[in-house]
C-alpha positions as CSV (number, residue, x, y, z in Angstrom):
1,M,-32.9,1.8,-27.0
2,I,-33.0,2.7,-23.8
3,T,-36.6,5.0,-23.0
4,A,-36.4,7.7,-21.4
5,E,-39.0,6.4,-18.9
6,Q,-35.8,3.6,-17.9
7,L,-33.6,6.3,-17.9
8,R,-35.0,8.4,-15.5
9,F,-35.6,5.2,-13.3
10,A,-32.3,4.0,-13.6
11,M,-30.5,7.2,-13.0
12,P,-32.0,8.9,-10.0
13,P,-29.6,12.1,-10.7
14,L,-31.5,12.6,-13.6
15,A,-34.8,13.1,-12.3
16,E,-34.4,16.6,-11.7
17,L,-34.6,16.9,-15.6
18,P,-37.8,18.0,-17.8
19,E,-39.0,15.0,-18.9
20,A,-37.7,16.6,-22.4
21,T,-34.3,16.7,-21.9
22,I,-34.0,13.4,-20.0
23,A,-36.1,12.4,-23.6
24,R,-32.7,14.0,-25.5
25,I,-30.0,12.2,-23.4
26,A,-32.0,8.7,-24.3
27,S,-32.2,9.1,-28.0
28,G,-28.5,10.2,-27.8
29,G,-27.2,7.8,-26.2
30,Q,-26.0,4.2,-27.0
31,E,-26.7,1.4,-24.7
32,R,-23.5,-0.6,-23.8
33,R,-22.8,-4.1,-21.7
34,Y,-19.7,-5.0,-20.4
35,A,-18.8,-8.7,-18.9
36,K,-17.0,-8.8,-15.8
37,G,-13.7,-7.5,-16.2
38,A,-14.2,-5.4,-19.1
39,T,-12.3,-1.8,-20.0
40,L,-14.6,0.7,-20.8
41,Y,-11.7,3.1,-21.4
42,R,-8.3,3.2,-20.4
43,A,-6.2,6.8,-19.1
44,G,-5.0,8.3,-22.1
45,D,-7.6,7.7,-24.2
46,T,-9.2,10.5,-26.0
47,A,-12.5,11.4,-23.7
48,D,-15.0,10.8,-26.3
49,G,-18.4,10.8,-24.3
50,L,-19.6,10.1,-20.8
51,Y,-20.7,6.9,-19.3
52,L,-24.3,6.8,-17.5
53,V,-23.7,3.6,-15.4
54,L,-27.5,1.7,-15.3
55,S,-27.0,-1.1,-13.5
56,G,-23.5,-2.9,-12.5
57,R,-20.4,-1.6,-10.7
58,V,-17.3,0.2,-12.1
59,H,-14.1,0.3,-10.6
60,V,-11.5,3.5,-12.1
61,T,-7.9,3.3,-11.3
62,R,-4.6,5.2,-11.9
63,E,-2.3,2.5,-13.4
64,H,1.5,2.8,-13.0
65,A,4.4,0.8,-14.1
66,S,4.2,-1.8,-11.1
67,S,1.2,-0.6,-9.4
68,A,-2.7,0.5,-10.2
69,E,-4.3,3.2,-7.3
70,F,-7.8,2.8,-7.0
71,L,-9.6,6.0,-7.3
72,H,-13.4,5.0,-7.2
73,T,-16.2,3.2,-7.2
74,E,-19.3,4.0,-9.7
75,G,-22.6,1.8,-9.4
76,A,-26.1,2.3,-11.1
77,G,-27.0,5.9,-11.4
78,G,-23.4,6.9,-11.5
79,V,-21.9,9.1,-14.0
80,L,-17.9,8.2,-15.5
81,G,-16.0,10.7,-17.8
82,E,-17.4,14.4,-16.7
83,I,-14.4,16.2,-16.2
84,P,-12.2,15.1,-19.5
85,V,-15.4,15.6,-21.4
86,F,-17.1,18.8,-19.7
87,G,-13.4,20.2,-20.0
88,G,-11.6,18.5,-22.6
89,G,-8.2,16.4,-22.9
90,L,-7.9,12.8,-22.5
91,F,-9.3,10.5,-19.9
92,P,-7.1,10.4,-17.1
93,A,-7.7,6.7,-15.6
94,S,-8.9,3.6,-16.6
95,A,-12.6,2.2,-15.7
96,R,-13.2,-1.3,-15.8
97,A,-16.3,-3.2,-14.9
98,A,-16.4,-4.9,-11.5
99,A,-19.1,-7.0,-12.2
100,A,-21.8,-7.0,-15.4
101,T,-22.1,-3.4,-16.2
102,R,-24.9,-2.0,-18.1
103,C,-24.0,2.1,-19.3
104,L,-25.6,4.2,-21.7
105,Y,-22.9,6.0,-23.7
106,L,-23.3,9.8,-24.9
107,P,-20.7,10.5,-27.4
108,A,-19.2,14.0,-27.1
109,A,-20.7,15.9,-30.2
110,V,-23.9,15.3,-28.2
111,V,-23.1,16.4,-25.0
112,E,-21.6,19.6,-26.3
113,R,-24.9,20.2,-28.3
114,L,-26.6,19.6,-25.0
115,L,-25.0,22.0,-23.0
116,R,-25.1,24.2,-26.1
117,E,-28.5,24.3,-26.5
118,D,-30.5,22.7,-22.9
119,S,-29.6,24.7,-20.3
120,A,-31.0,22.3,-17.9
121,F,-28.5,19.7,-18.6
122,A,-25.8,22.5,-18.7
123,R,-26.9,23.1,-15.2
124,L,-26.6,19.4,-14.4
125,A,-23.4,19.3,-16.0
126,L,-22.0,22.0,-13.4
127,R,-23.5,20.1,-10.3
128,R,-21.7,17.1,-11.5
129,L,-18.2,18.8,-11.8
130,A,-18.3,20.2,-8.2
131,T,-20.1,16.8,-6.8
132,R,-16.7,14.9,-8.3
133,A,-14.4,17.5,-6.9
134,R,-15.6,17.3,-3.5
135,S,-15.3,13.3,-4.0
136,L,-11.9,13.6,-4.6
137,L,-11.0,16.1,-2.0
138,G,-12.1,14.1,0.3
139,R,-10.5,11.4,-0.9
140,I,-7.4,13.3,-0.6
141,D,-8.4,14.2,3.2
142,D,-8.8,11.0,3.6
143,L,-5.5,9.7,2.3
144,T,-3.8,12.0,4.1
145,A,-5.4,12.1,7.3
146,T,-5.5,8.6,8.3
147,T,-3.1,5.7,8.5
148,I,-3.8,2.4,6.8
149,T,-3.9,0.6,9.5
150,A,-6.6,2.9,10.6
151,R,-8.3,2.4,7.2
152,V,-8.2,-1.5,7.6
153,A,-9.8,-1.1,10.9
154,G,-12.7,0.8,9.9
155,H,-13.3,-1.8,7.0
156,V,-13.3,-4.7,9.5
157,L,-15.4,-2.5,11.9
158,V,-17.8,-2.1,8.8
159,R,-17.4,-6.1,8.1
160,A,-18.5,-7.3,12.0
161,E,-21.5,-5.1,11.8
162,S,-22.2,-7.1,9.2
163,S,-21.8,-10.3,9.6
164,G,-21.1,-10.5,13.4
165,K,-17.9,-10.7,15.5
166,E,-16.6,-13.7,13.3
167,L,-16.2,-12.1,9.4
168,T,-14.1,-12.2,6.3
169,L,-12.8,-9.2,4.6
170,G,-15.5,-9.5,2.4
171,M,-12.9,-9.0,-0.7
172,S,-9.4,-10.0,-1.6
173,Q,-6.7,-8.6,0.2
174,Q,-5.3,-7.3,-3.2
175,E,-8.9,-5.9,-3.7
176,L,-9.0,-4.3,-0.6
177,A,-5.6,-2.4,-1.2
178,R,-6.9,-1.5,-4.5
179,E,-10.2,0.3,-2.5
180,L,-7.9,1.9,0.1
181,G,-5.2,3.2,-2.3
182,T,-2.4,0.8,-1.6
183,A,-0.5,-2.3,-1.9
184,R,-1.4,-5.7,-0.5
185,E,1.4,-6.1,1.4
186,V,0.1,-3.1,3.6
187,V,-2.8,-4.5,3.8
188,V,-1.0,-7.5,5.2
189,R,0.8,-5.6,7.5
190,A,-1.9,-3.4,8.6
191,L,-4.1,-6.8,9.7
192,R,-1.0,-7.9,11.7
193,S,-1.1,-5.2,13.5
194,L,-4.2,-5.2,14.4
195,I,-4.1,-9.0,15.8
196,A,-0.6,-7.6,17.8
197,A,-2.8,-5.1,19.6
198,G,-5.2,-7.9,20.4
199,A,-8.1,-6.2,18.4
200,I,-8.4,-9.2,15.6
201,A,-8.0,-12.9,15.6
202,R,-7.1,-15.1,12.8
203,T,-9.3,-18.0,12.7
204,G,-8.8,-19.5,9.4
205,R,-8.0,-18.6,6.0
206,S,-9.0,-14.9,5.4
207,R,-11.3,-15.3,8.1
208,F,-10.6,-13.2,11.6
209,I,-13.1,-12.7,14.9
210,V,-13.0,-9.5,16.5
211,K,-11.1,-9.5,20.4
212,K,-11.7,-6.1,21.6
213,A,-14.3,-4.0,19.8
214,A,-13.1,-1.0,22.1
215,V,-9.8,-1.9,20.7
216,L,-10.6,-1.9,17.0
217,R,-12.6,1.6,16.8
218,A,-9.5,3.4,19.0
219,I,-7.9,2.2,15.7
220,A,-10.4,2.9,13.2
221,S,-10.8,6.5,14.8
222,R,-7.0,7.7,14.6
């Protein structure tokens, strides 16, 4: 059982809501825990409730016959399922725990009652839909305006800033491909392009060193 105080602490986006609204959310929800790799829901499932992420990390992907397209990650404070639950229909994508995750599951019937009876919750729902729409539009812009090589270069720059000139990717090439919405082979080619340009050099298995930061920044800004 999640208390209103625990929910407010775990979900900063709810902080602006009246205490009574948070209490109604807490009392109407069900705590669910997922091990790393567990599925919260699959694309095509009936959107039967919202998932409020209290801790952990969840990856949301669109799965195809031979590949999976990464859409976004939700960590603590994130909400999953707004579009189909508020608008009706099926889950358009699948959600899996990328780490041990704890959620407050809010059944669709409870959501419907809150939308009908609690104006503060209804306003929050509208803001969440607007935020999700902006996020998806931003991702579309990113996918269409930049090349995979530029985005890999940007990822390497961020890793270099936190790890120093010698670095690892911080994840497998397959995981990075999912993050960037592409295939592992494309990431491998992008890394080879960065090496060929003299921006980075390989120093070991999955280890690299930045040789020309200016070249790396120039490629990342394309």
